[in-house]
PDB file of N, CA, C and O in Angstrom:
ATOM      1  N   UNK A   1     170.256-233.088  22.122  1.00  0.00           N
ATOM      2  CA  UNK A   1     171.228-232.200  22.735  1.00  0.00           C
ATOM      3  C   UNK A   1     172.031-231.443  21.672  1.00  0.00           C
ATOM      4  O   UNK A   1     172.298-230.249  21.803  1.00  0.00           O
ATOM      5  N   UNK A   2     172.414-232.187  20.599  1.00  0.00           N
ATOM      6  CA  UNK A   2     173.166-231.541  19.524  1.00  0.00           C
ATOM      7  C   UNK A   2     172.342-230.424  18.888  1.00  0.00           C
ATOM      8  O   UNK A   2     172.867-229.362  18.553  1.00  0.00           O
ATOM      9  N   UNK A   3     171.052-230.679  18.728  1.00  0.00           N
ATOM     10  CA  UNK A   3     170.172-229.692  18.106  1.00  0.00           C
ATOM     11  C   UNK A   3     170.149-228.397  18.910  1.00  0.00           C
ATOM     12  O   UNK A   3     170.182-227.310  18.333  1.00  0.00           O
ATOM     13  N   UNK A   4     170.094-228.502  20.232  1.00  0.00           N
ATOM     14  CA  UNK A   4     170.064-227.316  21.099  1.00  0.00           C
ATOM     15  C   UNK A   4     171.365-226.535  20.969  1.00  0.00           C
ATOM     16  O   UNK A   4     171.347-225.308  20.876  1.00  0.00           O
ATOM     17  N   UNK A   5     172.489-227.239  20.962  1.00  0.00           N
ATOM     18  CA  UNK A   5     173.784-226.569  20.826  1.00  0.00           C
ATOM     19  C   UNK A   5     173.908-225.866  19.478  1.00  0.00           C
ATOM     20  O   UNK A   5     174.403-224.742  19.398  1.00  0.00           O
ATOM     21  N   UNK A   6     173.459-226.532  18.427  1.00  0.00           N
ATOM     22  CA  UNK A   6     173.522-225.929  17.095  1.00  0.00           C
ATOM     23  C   UNK A   6     172.605-224.707  17.026  1.00  0.00           C
ATOM     24  O   UNK A   6     172.979-223.682  16.457  1.00  0.00           O
ATOM     25  N   UNK A   7     171.409-224.814  17.603  1.00  0.00           N
ATOM     26  CA  UNK A   7     170.475-223.682  17.612  1.00  0.00           C
ATOM     27  C   UNK A   7     171.065-222.505  18.380  1.00  0.00           C
ATOM     28  O   UNK A   7     170.951-221.359  17.944  1.00  0.00           O
ATOM     29  N   UNK A   8     171.693-222.782  19.516  1.00  0.00           N
ATOM     30  CA  UNK A   8     172.329-221.716  20.297  1.00  0.00           C
ATOM     31  C   UNK A   8     173.481-221.081  19.528  1.00  0.00           C
ATOM     32  O   UNK A   8     173.656-219.863  19.562  1.00  0.00           O
ATOM     33  N   UNK A   9     174.254-221.889  18.845  1.00  0.00           N
ATOM     34  CA  UNK A   9     175.366-221.377  18.050  1.00  0.00           C
ATOM     35  C   UNK A   9     174.851-220.476  16.923  1.00  0.00           C
ATOM     36  O   UNK A   9     175.393-219.395  16.694  1.00  0.00           O
ATOM     37  N   UNK A  10     173.819-220.916  16.231  1.00  0.00           N
ATOM     38  CA  UNK A  10     173.241-220.109  15.151  1.00  0.00           C
ATOM     39  C   UNK A  10     172.678-218.805  15.703  1.00  0.00           C
ATOM     40  O   UNK A  10     172.867-217.744  15.107  1.00  0.00           O
ATOM     41  N   UNK A  11     171.987-218.880  16.837  1.00  0.00           N
ATOM     42  CA  UNK A  11     171.435-217.668  17.457  1.00  0.00           C
ATOM     43  C   UNK A  11     172.559-216.712  17.854  1.00  0.00           C
ATOM     44  O   UNK A  11     172.439-215.500  17.673  1.00  0.00           O
ATOM     45  N   UNK A  12     173.646-217.253  18.393  1.00  0.00           N
ATOM     46  CA  UNK A  12     174.782-216.421  18.790  1.00  0.00           C
ATOM     47  C   UNK A  12     175.423-215.728  17.597  1.00  0.00           C
ATOM     48  O   UNK A  12     175.750-214.543  17.665  1.00  0.00           O
ATOM     49  N   UNK A  13     175.602-216.457  16.513  1.00  0.00           N
ATOM     50  CA  UNK A  13     176.189-215.883  15.300  1.00  0.00           C
ATOM     51  C   UNK A  13     175.266-214.809  14.723  1.00  0.00           C
ATOM     52  O   UNK A  13     175.735-213.752  14.300  1.00  0.00           O
ATOM     53  N   UNK A  14     173.964-215.073  14.705  1.00  0.00           N
ATOM     54  CA  UNK A  14     173.007-214.083  14.197  1.00  0.00           C
ATOM     55  C   UNK A  14     173.044-212.820  15.047  1.00  0.00           C
ATOM     56  O   UNK A  14     173.031-211.710  14.515  1.00  0.00           O
ATOM     57  N   UNK A  15     173.091-212.983  16.357  1.00  0.00           N
ATOM     58  CA  UNK A  15     173.150-211.824  17.252  1.00  0.00           C
ATOM     59  C   UNK A  15     174.435-211.030  17.025  1.00  0.00           C
ATOM     60  O   UNK A  15     174.413-209.799  17.028  1.00  0.00           O
ATOM     61  N   UNK A  16     175.546-211.725  16.831  1.00  0.00           N
ATOM     62  CA  UNK A  16     176.828-211.064  16.588  1.00  0.00           C
ATOM     63  C   UNK A  16     176.746-210.173  15.349  1.00  0.00           C
ATOM     64  O   UNK A  16     177.158-209.014  15.389  1.00  0.00           O
ATOM     65  N   UNK A  17     176.216-210.711  14.252  1.00  0.00           N
ATOM     66  CA  UNK A  17     176.133-209.924  13.020  1.00  0.00           C
ATOM     67  C   UNK A  17     175.136-208.779  13.153  1.00  0.00           C
ATOM     68  O   UNK A  17     175.374-207.687  12.636  1.00  0.00           O
ATOM     69  N   UNK A  18     174.027-209.017  13.838  1.00  0.00           N
ATOM     70  CA  UNK A  18     173.043-207.954  14.070  1.00  0.00           C
ATOM     71  C   UNK A  18     173.669-206.839  14.897  1.00  0.00           C
ATOM     72  O   UNK A  18     173.514-205.660  14.576  1.00  0.00           O
ATOM     73  N   UNK A  19     174.375-207.208  15.956  1.00  0.00           N
ATOM     74  CA  UNK A  19     175.016-206.231  16.839  1.00  0.00           C
ATOM     75  C   UNK A  19     176.093-205.459  16.088  1.00  0.00           C
ATOM     76  O   UNK A  19     176.239-204.250  16.270  1.00  0.00           O
ATOM     77  N   UNK A  20     176.838-206.152  15.251  1.00  0.00           N
ATOM     78  CA  UNK A  20     177.901-205.515  14.475  1.00  0.00           C
ATOM     79  C   UNK A  20     177.336-204.458  13.537  1.00  0.00           C
ATOM     80  O   UNK A  20     177.899-203.369  13.420  1.00  0.00           O
ATOM     81  N   UNK A  21     176.244-204.762  12.875  1.00  0.00           N
ATOM     82  CA  UNK A  21     175.668-203.794  11.938  1.00  0.00           C
ATOM     83  C   UNK A  21     175.124-202.585  12.686  1.00  0.00           C
ATOM     84  O   UNK A  21     175.219-201.464  12.186  1.00  0.00           O
ATOM     85  N   UNK A  22     174.553-202.787  13.877  1.00  0.00           N
ATOM     86  CA  UNK A  22     174.069-201.661  14.681  1.00  0.00           C
ATOM     87  C   UNK A  22     175.222-200.783  15.134  1.00  0.00           C
ATOM     88  O   UNK A  22     175.104-199.558  15.125  1.00  0.00           O
ATOM     89  N   UNK A  23     176.339-201.390  15.533  1.00  0.00           N
ATOM     90  CA  UNK A  23     177.504-200.624  15.978  1.00  0.00           C
ATOM     91  C   UNK A  23     178.067-199.770  14.846  1.00  0.00           C
ATOM     92  O   UNK A  23     178.479-198.633  15.074  1.00  0.00           O
ATOM     93  N   UNK A  24     178.087-200.303  13.644  1.00  0.00           N
ATOM     94  CA  UNK A  24     178.602-199.541  12.501  1.00  0.00           C
ATOM     95  C   UNK A  24     177.712-198.336  12.214  1.00  0.00           C
ATOM     96  O   UNK A  24     178.209-197.250  11.915  1.00  0.00           O
ATOM     97  N   UNK A  25     176.397-198.526  12.304  1.00  0.00           N
ATOM     98  CA  UNK A  25     175.469-197.413  12.072  1.00  0.00           C
ATOM     99  C   UNK A  25     175.632-196.365  13.162  1.00  0.00           C
ATOM    100  O   UNK A  25     175.654-195.168  12.876  1.00  0.00           O
ATOM    101  N   UNK A  26     175.744-196.806  14.404  1.00  0.00           N
ATOM    102  CA  UNK A  26     175.927-195.878  15.521  1.00  0.00           C
ATOM    103  C   UNK A  26     177.236-195.107  15.371  1.00  0.00           C
ATOM    104  O   UNK A  26     177.277-193.902  15.617  1.00  0.00           O
ATOM    105  N   UNK A  27     178.301-195.795  14.972  1.00  0.00           N
ATOM    106  CA  UNK A  27     179.594-195.133  14.780  1.00  0.00           C
ATOM    107  C   UNK A  27     179.506-194.094  13.661  1.00  0.00           C
ATOM    108  O   UNK A  27     180.036-192.991  13.797  1.00  0.00           O
ATOM    109  N   UNK A  28     178.848-194.437  12.571  1.00  0.00           N
ATOM    110  CA  UNK A  28     178.702-193.492  11.458  1.00  0.00           C
ATOM    111  C   UNK A  28     177.884-192.273  11.893  1.00  0.00           C
ATOM    112  O   UNK A  28     178.208-191.142  11.531  1.00  0.00           O
ATOM    113  N   UNK A  29     176.825-192.507  12.667  1.00  0.00           N
ATOM    114  CA  UNK A  29     176.015-191.389  13.177  1.00  0.00           C
ATOM    115  C   UNK A  29     176.844-190.486  14.078  1.00  0.00           C
ATOM    116  O   UNK A  29     176.753-189.262  13.985  1.00  0.00           O
ATOM    117  N   UNK A  30     177.660-191.089  14.957  1.00  0.00           N
ATOM    118  CA  UNK A  30     178.498-190.297  15.866  1.00  0.00           C
ATOM    119  C   UNK A  30     179.515-189.455  15.105  1.00  0.00           C
ATOM    120  O   UNK A  30     179.761-188.305  15.467  1.00  0.00           O
ATOM    121  N   UNK A  31     180.104-190.015  14.063  1.00  0.00           N
ATOM    122  CA  UNK A  31     181.073-189.264  13.256  1.00  0.00           C
ATOM    123  C   UNK A  31     180.379-188.078  12.584  1.00  0.00           C
ATOM    124  O   UNK A  31     180.914-186.969  12.574  1.00  0.00           O
ATOM    125  N   UNK A  32     179.194-188.310  12.027  1.00  0.00           N
ATOM    126  CA  UNK A  32     178.451-187.232  11.359  1.00  0.00           C
ATOM    127  C   UNK A  32     178.068-186.135  12.348  1.00  0.00           C
ATOM    128  O   UNK A  32     178.250-184.952  12.062  1.00  0.00           O
ATOM    129  N   UNK A  33     177.541-186.520  13.510  1.00  0.00           N
ATOM    130  CA  UNK A  33     177.130-185.540  14.519  1.00  0.00           C
ATOM    131  C   UNK A  33     178.339-184.757  15.032  1.00  0.00           C
ATOM    132  O   UNK A  33     178.264-183.545  15.232  1.00  0.00           O
ATOM    133  N   UNK A  34     179.454-185.461  15.241  1.00  0.00           N
ATOM    134  CA  UNK A  34     180.670-184.793  15.699  1.00  0.00           C
ATOM    135  C   UNK A  34     181.193-183.789  14.685  1.00  0.00           C
ATOM    136  O   UNK A  34     181.610-182.691  15.054  1.00  0.00           O
ATOM    137  N   UNK A  35     181.172-184.160  13.412  1.00  0.00           N
ATOM    138  CA  UNK A  35     181.640-183.252  12.357  1.00  0.00           C
ATOM    139  C   UNK A  35     180.744-182.013  12.269  1.00  0.00           C
ATOM    140  O   UNK A  35     181.232-180.900  12.075  1.00  0.00           O
ATOM    141  N   UNK A  36     179.435-182.216  12.412  1.00  0.00           N
ATOM    142  CA  UNK A  36     178.510-181.072  12.393  1.00  0.00           C
ATOM    143  C   UNK A  36     178.780-180.135  13.570  1.00  0.00           C
ATOM    144  O   UNK A  36     178.767-178.914  13.418  1.00  0.00           O
ATOM    145  N   UNK A  37     179.024-180.721  14.744  1.00  0.00           N
ATOM    146  CA  UNK A  37     179.311-179.905  15.927  1.00  0.00           C
ATOM    147  C   UNK A  37     180.584-179.088  15.729  1.00  0.00           C
ATOM    148  O   UNK A  37     180.597-177.885  15.988  1.00  0.00           O
ATOM    149  N   UNK A  38     181.650-179.734  15.273  1.00  0.00           N
ATOM    150  CA  UNK A  38     182.923-179.032  15.086  1.00  0.00           C
ATOM    151  C   UNK A  38     182.795-177.918  14.047  1.00  0.00           C
ATOM    152  O   UNK A  38     183.385-176.849  14.203  1.00  0.00           O
ATOM    153  N   UNK A  39     182.027-178.170  12.993  1.00  0.00           N
ATOM    154  CA  UNK A  39     181.845-177.152  11.952  1.00  0.00           C
ATOM    155  C   UNK A  39     181.127-175.925  12.500  1.00  0.00           C
ATOM    156  O   UNK A  39     181.489-174.796  12.168  1.00  0.00           O
ATOM    157  N   UNK A  40     180.119-176.135  13.331  1.00  0.00           N
ATOM    158  CA  UNK A  40     179.390-174.978  13.877  1.00  0.00           C
ATOM    159  C   UNK A  40     180.129-174.348  15.055  1.00  0.00           C
ATOM    160  O   UNK A  40     180.028-173.140  15.272  1.00  0.00           O
ATOM    161  N   UNK A  41     180.866-175.147  15.813  1.00  0.00           N
ATOM    162  CA  UNK A  41     181.565-174.639  16.998  1.00  0.00           C
ATOM    163  C   UNK A  41     182.722-173.714  16.632  1.00  0.00           C
ATOM    164  O   UNK A  41     183.027-172.778  17.372  1.00  0.00           O
ATOM    165  N   UNK A  42     183.367-173.970  15.493  1.00  0.00           N
ATOM    166  CA  UNK A  42     184.537-173.163  15.117  1.00  0.00           C
ATOM    167  C   UNK A  42     184.171-171.713  14.820  1.00  0.00           C
ATOM    168  O   UNK A  42     185.040-170.841  14.825  1.00  0.00           O
ATOM    169  N   UNK A  43     182.900-171.451  14.563  1.00  0.00           N
ATOM    170  CA  UNK A  43     182.460-170.089  14.253  1.00  0.00           C
ATOM    171  C   UNK A  43     182.160-169.255  15.495  1.00  0.00           C
ATOM    172  O   UNK A  43     181.885-168.060  15.384  1.00  0.00           O
ATOM    173  N   UNK A  44     182.210-169.868  16.670  1.00  0.00           N
ATOM    174  CA  UNK A  44     181.972-169.100  17.899  1.00  0.00           C
ATOM    175  C   UNK A  44     183.142-168.143  18.108  1.00  0.00           C
ATOM    176  O   UNK A  44     184.285-168.502  17.822  1.00  0.00           O
ATOM    177  N   UNK A  45     182.880-166.934  18.602  1.00  0.00           N
ATOM    178  CA  UNK A  45     183.917-165.896  18.666  1.00  0.00           C
ATOM    179  C   UNK A  45     185.132-166.237  19.533  1.00  0.00           C
ATOM    180  O   UNK A  45     186.235-165.807  19.195  1.00  0.00           O
ATOM    181  N   UNK A  46     184.994-166.972  20.611  1.00  0.00           N
ATOM    182  CA  UNK A  46     186.130-167.230  21.501  1.00  0.00           C
ATOM    183  C   UNK A  46     186.766-168.602  21.295  1.00  0.00           C
ATOM    184  O   UNK A  46     187.674-168.977  22.037  1.00  0.00           O
ATOM    185  N   UNK A  47     186.303-169.353  20.304  1.00  0.00           N
ATOM    186  CA  UNK A  47     186.838-170.692  20.050  1.00  0.00           C
ATOM    187  C   UNK A  47     188.020-170.596  19.095  1.00  0.00           C
ATOM    188  O   UNK A  47     187.935-169.965  18.042  1.00  0.00           O
ATOM    189  N   UNK A  48     189.124-171.231  19.479  1.00  0.00           N
ATOM    190  CA  UNK A  48     190.326-171.287  18.649  1.00  0.00           C
ATOM    191  C   UNK A  48     190.455-172.704  18.106  1.00  0.00           C
ATOM    192  O   UNK A  48     190.290-173.673  18.847  1.00  0.00           O
ATOM    193  N   UNK A  49     190.750-172.827  16.820  1.00  0.00           N
ATOM    194  CA  UNK A  49     190.955-174.130  16.197  1.00  0.00           C
ATOM    195  C   UNK A  49     192.413-174.230  15.767  1.00  0.00           C
ATOM    196  O   UNK A  49     192.905-173.374  15.032  1.00  0.00           O
ATOM    197  N   UNK A  50     193.109-175.275  16.223  1.00  0.00           N
ATOM    198  CA  UNK A  50     194.517-175.470  15.875  1.00  0.00           C
ATOM    199  C   UNK A  50     194.626-176.165  14.521  1.00  0.00           C
ATOM    200  O   UNK A  50     193.623-176.594  13.952  1.00  0.00           O
ATOM    201  N   UNK A  51     195.851-176.272  14.011  1.00  0.00           N
ATOM    202  CA  UNK A  51     196.086-176.923  12.720  1.00  0.00           C
ATOM    203  C   UNK A  51     195.654-178.390  12.747  1.00  0.00           C
ATOM    204  O   UNK A  51     195.271-178.940  11.714  1.00  0.00           O
ATOM    205  N   UNK A  52     195.713-179.029  13.920  1.00  0.00           N
ATOM    206  CA  UNK A  52     195.321-180.437  14.026  1.00  0.00           C
ATOM    207  C   UNK A  52     193.811-180.611  14.116  1.00  0.00           C
ATOM    208  O   UNK A  52     193.314-181.735  14.043  1.00  0.00           O
ATOM    209  N   UNK A  53     193.076-179.512  14.273  1.00  0.00           N
ATOM    210  CA  UNK A  53     191.624-179.590  14.391  1.00  0.00           C
ATOM    211  C   UNK A  53     191.115-179.478  15.814  1.00  0.00           C
ATOM    212  O   UNK A  53     189.907-179.419  16.040  1.00  0.00           O
ATOM    213  N   UNK A  54     192.031-179.447  16.779  1.00  0.00           N
ATOM    214  CA  UNK A  54     191.636-179.275  18.177  1.00  0.00           C
ATOM    215  C   UNK A  54     190.962-177.925  18.345  1.00  0.00           C
ATOM    216  O   UNK A  54     191.454-176.916  17.840  1.00  0.00           O
ATOM    217  N   UNK A  55     189.847-177.901  19.047  1.00  0.00           N
ATOM    218  CA  UNK A  55     189.151-176.644  19.321  1.00  0.00           C
ATOM    219  C   UNK A  55     189.147-176.410  20.821  1.00  0.00           C
ATOM    220  O   UNK A  55     188.899-177.326  21.605  1.00  0.00           O
ATOM    221  N   UNK A  56     189.426-175.167  21.211  1.00  0.00           N
ATOM    222  CA  UNK A  56     189.385-174.827  22.631  1.00  0.00           C
ATOM    223  C   UNK A  56     188.926-173.397  22.813  1.00  0.00           C
ATOM    224  O   UNK A  56     188.980-172.576  21.897  1.00  0.00           O
ATOM    225  N   UNK A  57     188.470-173.125  24.030  1.00  0.00           N
ATOM    226  CA  UNK A  57     188.010-171.787  24.381  1.00  0.00           C
ATOM    227  C   UNK A  57     188.618-171.432  25.724  1.00  0.00           C
ATOM    228  O   UNK A  57     188.466-172.176  26.693  1.00  0.00           O
ATOM    229  N   UNK A  58     189.300-170.307  25.790  1.00  0.00           N
ATOM    230  CA  UNK A  58     189.868-169.824  27.047  1.00  0.00           C
ATOM    231  C   UNK A  58     188.774-169.035  27.756  1.00  0.00           C
ATOM    232  O   UNK A  58     188.339-167.990  27.273  1.00  0.00           O
ATOM    233  N   UNK A  59     188.335-169.543  28.900  1.00  0.00           N
ATOM    234  CA  UNK A  59     187.252-168.881  29.630  1.00  0.00           C
ATOM    235  C   UNK A  59     187.758-167.698  30.437  1.00  0.00           C
ATOM    236  O   UNK A  59     187.105-166.656  30.498  1.00  0.00           O
ATOM    237  N   UNK A  60     188.944-167.860  31.069  1.00  0.00           N
ATOM    238  CA  UNK A  60     189.539-166.785  31.856  1.00  0.00           C
ATOM    239  C   UNK A  60     191.018-166.737  31.527  1.00  0.00           C
ATOM    240  O   UNK A  60     191.767-167.609  31.969  1.00  0.00           O
ATOM    241  N   UNK A  61     191.461-165.757  30.771  1.00  0.00           N
ATOM    242  CA  UNK A  61     192.885-165.692  30.433  1.00  0.00           C
ATOM    243  C   UNK A  61     193.728-165.372  31.665  1.00  0.00           C
ATOM    244  O   UNK A  61     193.301-164.641  32.558  1.00  0.00           O
ATOM    245  N   UNK A  62     194.924-165.933  31.689  1.00  0.00           N
ATOM    246  CA  UNK A  62     195.837-165.662  32.797  1.00  0.00           C
ATOM    247  C   UNK A  62     196.403-164.255  32.726  1.00  0.00           C
ATOM    248  O   UNK A  62     196.408-163.617  31.673  1.00  0.00           O
ATOM    249  N   UNK A  63     196.878-163.788  33.869  1.00  0.00           N
ATOM    250  CA  UNK A  63     197.444-162.435  33.924  1.00  0.00           C
ATOM    251  C   UNK A  63     198.900-162.456  34.366  1.00  0.00           C
ATOM    252  O   UNK A  63     199.519-161.403  34.518  1.00  0.00           O
ATOM    253  N   UNK A  64     199.446-163.644  34.572  1.00  0.00           N
ATOM    254  CA  UNK A  64     200.813-163.751  35.072  1.00  0.00           C
ATOM    255  C   UNK A  64     201.856-163.423  34.027  1.00  0.00           C
ATOM    256  O   UNK A  64     201.574-163.385  32.829  1.00  0.00           O
ATOM    257  N   UNK A  65     203.074-163.185  34.508  1.00  0.00           N
ATOM    258  CA  UNK A  65     204.182-162.878  33.601  1.00  0.00           C
ATOM    259  C   UNK A  65     205.157-164.045  33.504  1.00  0.00           C
ATOM    260  O   UNK A  65     206.019-164.052  32.626  1.00  0.00           O
ATOM    261  N   UNK A  66     205.036-165.034  34.390  1.00  0.00           N
ATOM    262  CA  UNK A  66     205.892-166.217  34.356  1.00  0.00           C
ATOM    263  C   UNK A  66     205.119-167.326  33.641  1.00  0.00           C
ATOM    264  O   UNK A  66     203.980-167.630  33.996  1.00  0.00           O
ATOM    265  N   UNK A  67     205.748-167.922  32.638  1.00  0.00           N
ATOM    266  CA  UNK A  67     205.080-168.943  31.838  1.00  0.00           C
ATOM    267  C   UNK A  67     205.800-170.279  31.982  1.00  0.00           C
ATOM    268  O   UNK A  67     207.017-170.302  32.167  1.00  0.00           O
ATOM    269  N   UNK A  68     205.077-171.388  31.903  1.00  0.00           N
ATOM    270  CA  UNK A  68     205.708-172.702  32.020  1.00  0.00           C
ATOM    271  C   UNK A  68     206.573-173.020  30.804  1.00  0.00           C
ATOM    272  O   UNK A  68     206.344-172.514  29.705  1.00  0.00           O
ATOM    273  N   UNK A  69     207.559-173.861  31.029  1.00  0.00           N
ATOM    274  CA  UNK A  69     208.409-174.337  29.935  1.00  0.00           C
ATOM    275  C   UNK A  69     207.976-175.756  29.585  1.00  0.00           C
ATOM    276  O   UNK A  69     207.029-176.282  30.170  1.00  0.00           O
ATOM    277  N   UNK A  70     208.659-176.366  28.646  1.00  0.00           N
ATOM    278  CA  UNK A  70     208.308-177.717  28.213  1.00  0.00           C
ATOM    279  C   UNK A  70     208.482-178.747  29.325  1.00  0.00           C
ATOM    280  O   UNK A  70     207.846-179.800  29.290  1.00  0.00           O
ATOM    281  N   UNK A  71     209.333-178.461  30.310  1.00  0.00           N
ATOM    282  CA  UNK A  71     209.571-179.425  31.391  1.00  0.00           C
ATOM    283  C   UNK A  71     208.873-179.035  32.692  1.00  0.00           C
ATOM    284  O   UNK A  71     209.058-179.701  33.710  1.00  0.00           O
ATOM    285  N   UNK A  72     208.090-177.988  32.677  1.00  0.00           N
ATOM    286  CA  UNK A  72     207.390-177.542  33.888  1.00  0.00           C
ATOM    287  C   UNK A  72     206.233-178.476  34.220  1.00  0.00           C
ATOM    288  O   UNK A  72     205.616-179.064  33.331  1.00  0.00           O
ATOM    289  N   UNK A  73     205.951-178.602  35.507  1.00  0.00           N
ATOM    290  CA  UNK A  73     204.750-179.300  35.950  1.00  0.00           C
ATOM    291  C   UNK A  73     203.686-178.237  36.173  1.00  0.00           C
ATOM    292  O   UNK A  73     203.923-177.231  36.842  1.00  0.00           O
ATOM    293  N   UNK A  74     202.511-178.474  35.601  1.00  0.00           N
ATOM    294  CA  UNK A  74     201.428-177.500  35.724  1.00  0.00           C
ATOM    295  C   UNK A  74     200.171-178.202  36.231  1.00  0.00           C
ATOM    296  O   UNK A  74     200.035-179.419  36.104  1.00  0.00           O
ATOM    297  N   UNK A  75     199.273-177.439  36.794  1.00  0.00           N
ATOM    298  CA  UNK A  75     197.987-177.954  37.236  1.00  0.00           C
ATOM    299  C   UNK A  75     196.927-177.324  36.338  1.00  0.00           C
ATOM    300  O   UNK A  75     196.857-176.101  36.210  1.00  0.00           O
ATOM    301  N   UNK A  76     196.114-178.159  35.724  1.00  0.00           N
ATOM    302  CA  UNK A  76     195.125-177.690  34.760  1.00  0.00           C
ATOM    303  C   UNK A  76     193.732-178.058  35.250  1.00  0.00           C
ATOM    304  O   UNK A  76     193.500-179.184  35.689  1.00  0.00           O
ATOM    305  N   UNK A  77     192.822-177.124  35.175  1.00  0.00           N
ATOM    306  CA  UNK A  77     191.416-177.381  35.494  1.00  0.00           C
ATOM    307  C   UNK A  77     190.659-177.348  34.171  1.00  0.00           C
ATOM    308  O   UNK A  77     190.653-176.333  33.474  1.00  0.00           O
ATOM    309  N   UNK A  78     190.033-178.447  33.837  1.00  0.00           N
ATOM    310  CA  UNK A  78     189.286-178.479  32.583  1.00  0.00           C
ATOM    311  C   UNK A  78     187.986-179.244  32.779  1.00  0.00           C
ATOM    312  O   UNK A  78     187.813-179.980  33.750  1.00  0.00           O
ATOM    313  N   UNK A  79     187.097-179.053  31.849  1.00  0.00           N
ATOM    314  CA  UNK A  79     185.834-179.781  31.850  1.00  0.00           C
ATOM    315  C   UNK A  79     185.572-180.236  30.431  1.00  0.00           C
ATOM    316  O   UNK A  79     185.443-179.419  29.520  1.00  0.00           O
ATOM    317  N   UNK A  80     185.495-181.533  30.247  1.00  0.00           N
ATOM    318  CA  UNK A  80     185.162-182.072  28.939  1.00  0.00           C
ATOM    319  C   UNK A  80     183.697-182.455  28.906  1.00  0.00           C
ATOM    320  O   UNK A  80     183.133-182.885  29.912  1.00  0.00           O
ATOM    321  N   UNK A  81     183.086-182.297  27.745  1.00  0.00           N
ATOM    322  CA  UNK A  81     181.669-182.646  27.605  1.00  0.00           C
ATOM    323  C   UNK A  81     181.463-183.478  26.350  1.00  0.00           C
ATOM    324  O   UNK A  81     182.089-183.245  25.316  1.00  0.00           O
ATOM    325  N   UNK A  82     180.577-184.446  26.465  1.00  0.00           N
ATOM    326  CA  UNK A  82     180.139-185.195  25.301  1.00  0.00           C
ATOM    327  C   UNK A  82     179.140-184.341  24.528  1.00  0.00           C
ATOM    328  O   UNK A  82     178.687-183.308  25.022  1.00  0.00           O
ATOM    329  N   UNK A  83     178.803-184.767  23.329  1.00  0.00           N
ATOM    330  CA  UNK A  83     177.879-183.985  22.508  1.00  0.00           C
ATOM    331  C   UNK A  83     176.508-183.827  23.158  1.00  0.00           C
ATOM    332  O   UNK A  83     175.794-182.866  22.872  1.00  0.00           O
ATOM    333  N   UNK A  84     176.136-184.764  24.033  1.00  0.00           N
ATOM    334  CA  UNK A  84     174.836-184.650  24.703  1.00  0.00           C
ATOM    335  C   UNK A  84     174.910-183.815  25.977  1.00  0.00           C
ATOM    336  O   UNK A  84     173.919-183.700  26.699  1.00  0.00           O
ATOM    337  N   UNK A  85     176.085-183.226  26.263  1.00  0.00           N
ATOM    338  CA  UNK A  85     176.240-182.370  27.437  1.00  0.00           C
ATOM    339  C   UNK A  85     176.759-183.079  28.668  1.00  0.00           C
ATOM    340  O   UNK A  85     177.011-182.429  29.683  1.00  0.00           O
ATOM    341  N   UNK A  86     176.930-184.392  28.616  1.00  0.00           N
ATOM    342  CA  UNK A  86     177.457-185.147  29.745  1.00  0.00           C
ATOM    343  C   UNK A  86     178.893-184.728  30.013  1.00  0.00           C
ATOM    344  O   UNK A  86     179.728-184.741  29.108  1.00  0.00           O
ATOM    345  N   UNK A  87     179.185-184.354  31.266  1.00  0.00           N
ATOM    346  CA  UNK A  87     180.528-183.917  31.643  1.00  0.00           C
ATOM    347  C   UNK A  87     181.371-185.140  31.972  1.00  0.00           C
ATOM    348  O   UNK A  87     180.910-186.058  32.651  1.00  0.00           O
ATOM    349  N   UNK A  88     182.620-185.148  31.482  1.00  0.00           N
ATOM    350  CA  UNK A  88     183.546-186.220  31.857  1.00  0.00           C
ATOM    351  C   UNK A  88     184.812-185.655  32.431  1.00  0.00           C
ATOM    352  O   UNK A  88     185.712-186.408  32.803  1.00  0.00           O
TER     353      UNK A  88
END
């Protein structure tokens, strides 16, 4: 019985380290892909990049003359996408 428990413990530890190394590689790949996307996206004509690195594109500019203040409640319609095109 002890042998089975020890074998399971060793297998669990091995899986943990294997999984950890895969996660680090996946994270590094995601950072690289994201940086490449941001570098190419900033060159699009309607994309604005802020000092913090945020990039956005205004699809339809507003025509109103009344603007919200810092304490105004506003309703925003947005669509976020992952690098693979999945909408969130």
